[in-house]
C-alpha positions in Angstrom: 7.3 -30.4 4.1 10.4 -29.1 6.2 13.1 -26.7 5.9 16.5 -25.9 7.1 16.8 -23.6 10.4 20.7 -23.2 9.2 23.2 -24.2 7.5 25.1 -27.8 8.3 28.1 -29.7 7.2 29.5 -32.9 7.7 32.4 -34.8 6.2 33.1 -38.4 5.1 36.3 -40.5 4.1 35.9 -43.2 1.4 39.6 -44.8 0.3 41.3 -41.5 1.1 38.8 -39.2 -1.0 37.8 -36.6 1.0 33.6 -35.8 0.7 32.7 -32.6 2.2 28.5 -32.4 2.3 27.5 -28.7 3.2 23.4 -27.9 3.6 21.9 -24.5 2.6 18.8 -22.5 2.5 17.9 -21.5 -0.4 14.4 -20.0 -2.2 15.3 -19.9 -5.7 16.9 -21.5 -8.5 19.0 -18.5 -9.4 20.7 -18.4 -5.7 21.5 -22.0 -6.2 23.5 -20.9 -8.8 25.1 -18.1 -7.2 25.9 -20.4 -4.2 27.7 -23.2 -6.5 29.9 -20.6 -7.7 31.0 -19.2 -4.5 31.5 -22.9 -3.4 33.6 -23.5 -6.1 35.7 -20.1 -5.4 36.0 -20.9 -2.5 37.8 -24.3 -2.9 39.5 -23.9 -6.3 41.7 -27.1 -5.5 38.5 -29.4 -5.2 38.6 -32.4 -7.5 34.7 -31.8 -7.6 32.0 -29.8 -6.2 28.7 -31.9 -7.1 25.6 -30.0 -5.9 21.7 -31.1 -5.6 18.9 -28.8 -4.9 14.8 -28.6 -4.0 13.2 -25.7 -4.1 9.2 -24.6 -3.2 6.6 -25.2 -1.3 5.7 -28.2 -3.3 9.4 -29.3 -3.6 8.6 -29.0 -7.4 12.1 -27.1 -8.6 14.6 -29.5 -8.6 18.5 -29.4 -9.9 21.8 -31.1 -9.8 24.7 -31.4 -11.1 27.7 -34.2 -11.2 30.6 -31.9 -11.9 32.6 -34.1 -14.0 31.7 -37.3 -12.4 30.4 -40.2 -14.2 26.8 -39.5 -15.5 24.3 -40.2 -13.1 26.9 -41.2 -10.3 27.2 -37.9 -8.0 24.3 -35.2 -8.4 21.7 -37.5 -9.1 22.1 -39.6 -5.9 22.2 -36.5 -3.8 18.9 -35.2 -5.0 17.3 -38.6 -4.5 18.3 -38.5 -0.7 16.9 -34.6 -0.5 13.5 -35.9 -2.5 12.7 -38.3 0.1 13.9 -36.4 3.2 10.6 -34.3 3.0 13.0 -31.0 3.2 12.5 -28.4 0.6 14.4 -24.9 -0.2 17.5 -26.9 0.7 20.7 -26.9 -1.1 23.6 -29.5 -0.6 27.1 -29.2 -2.3 29.7 -31.9 -1.7 33.2 -31.3 -2.5 35.5 -34.0 -3.5 39.3 -34.0 -2.7 40.6 -37.0 -4.6 42.2 -39.7 -2.5 44.2 -41.4 -5.5 41.9 -44.7 -5.7 38.8 -44.5 -8.2 35.6 -46.0 -6.5 34.0 -47.1 -9.7 30.3 -46.1 -10.2 28.7 -48.2 -7.6 31.1 -46.7 -5.2 30.6 -43.2 -6.5 26.9 -43.5 -6.1 27.3 -44.9 -2.5 29.8 -42.2 -1.4 27.4 -39.4 -2.8 24.3 -41.1 -1.1 26.4 -41.3 2.2 27.5 -37.8 2.2 24.4 -36.2 1.7 22.5 -38.6 4.4 25.4 -37.7 6.9 24.9 -33.9 6.3 21.2 -34.0 6.8 21.4 -36.3 9.7 23.2 -33.1 11.0 21.0 -30.6 9.9 18.2 -29.0 12.0 14.9 -28.2 10.4 11.6 -26.9 11.1 8.0 -26.9 9.6 7.9 -24.7 6.3 5.4 -21.9 7.0 4.0 -19.9 3.9 4.9 -16.2 4.4 3.5 -12.7 3.3 5.9 -10.1 1.4 5.0 -6.7 2.7 6.1 -3.0 2.4 6.0 -0.5 5.5 5.7 2.8 5.2 6.5 4.3 8.6 6.9 7.9 9.5 10.2 8.5 11.4 9.1 8.9 14.8 7.6 5.5 14.7 10.9 3.9 12.9 12.4 2.2 16.1 9.2 1.0 17.9 7.9 -0.4 14.7 11.4 -2.2 14.3 10.8 -3.8 17.7 7.6 -4.8 16.8 9.1 -6.8 13.7 11.5 -8.5 15.7 8.9 -9.8 18.1 6.8 -11.2 15.4 9.9 -12.7 14.0 9.3 -10.6 10.4 12.2 -11.1 8.2 13.2 -7.4 6.9 14.9 -7.6 3.5 15.3 -3.9 2.5 14.6 -0.4 4.1 15.0 2.9 2.2 15.3 6.0 3.9 13.3 9.1 2.4 10.5 11.1 3.6 9.1 8.4 5.3 11.1 4.8 5.7 10.0 2.2 3.5 10.4 -1.1 5.1 10.3 -4.3 3.1 10.0 -7.9 4.7 7.8 -11.0 5.1 6.4 -12.6 7.9 4.5 -15.7 8.7 0.7 -16.2 7.1 -1.8 -15.7 9.8 0.3 -13.0 11.7 -0.2 -10.0 9.3 -3.8 -8.8 11.0 -2.6 -8.5 14.2 0.7 -6.9 13.5 -1.2 -4.3 11.5 -3.1 -3.6 14.4 -0.3 -3.3 16.5 1.7 -0.9 14.1 -1.9 1.2 13.8 -1.8 1.7 17.7 2.2 2.8 17.1 1.8 4.8 14.3 -2.0 6.3 15.4 -2.9 5.1 11.8 -0.1 6.7 9.9 1.5 4.1 8.9 0.8 2.1 5.6 1.1 -1.3 4.8 1.3 -2.7 1.1 0.8 -6.9 0.9 2.3 -8.5 -2.2 0.4 -7.3 -5.3 -2.9 -6.3 -3.2 -3.9 -2.9 -3.0 -2.4 -0.4 -0.3 -4.0 -0.5 2.9 -3.9 1.7 6.4 -1.8 -0.6 8.9 -5.5 -1.0 11.1 -5.8 -3.8 8.4 -9.1 -2.3 6.5 -8.7 -3.6 2.7 
């Protein structure tokens, strides 16, 4: 499976109607719903804001809506394009500004299909890699070196809490954790502590 590297956008015009297709990275259905609300707030004058999403390592979380277009003419065609693309953790919104000419059922299906295909053609993708979520407890003197190390390994930091120590929450590619843990152990003289998902807490030397 592939996933987006960054958001993408494309626009087509069919019989004076504008179709603005935008692709985003989403990893949860709730995030997709929030993004849809934001898109509608961003373009309150749009005639329709149609969406479709595919989420999960197995592309098994699906959703779409026609947003007032005739049933089955908008969200479903967009979703079918996504399902056939091999891309997951993706949401596409297609904003339509009505141009005064009705397209009919077949015309709408064609328009929303083409808009989705167009934005996917412009999107940059990469191979989806499974990621490990972690929490790292780090003494303050080690914080900056550890942050640099996280950047070097391409880890994503999702939250930080500053208390007696610094608690860093994040995720990184599967297979990177053991090497990362050894490097953190060297930086912290074994004082950093790593928690992986729901596993038992471990020292940053990789010991289980």
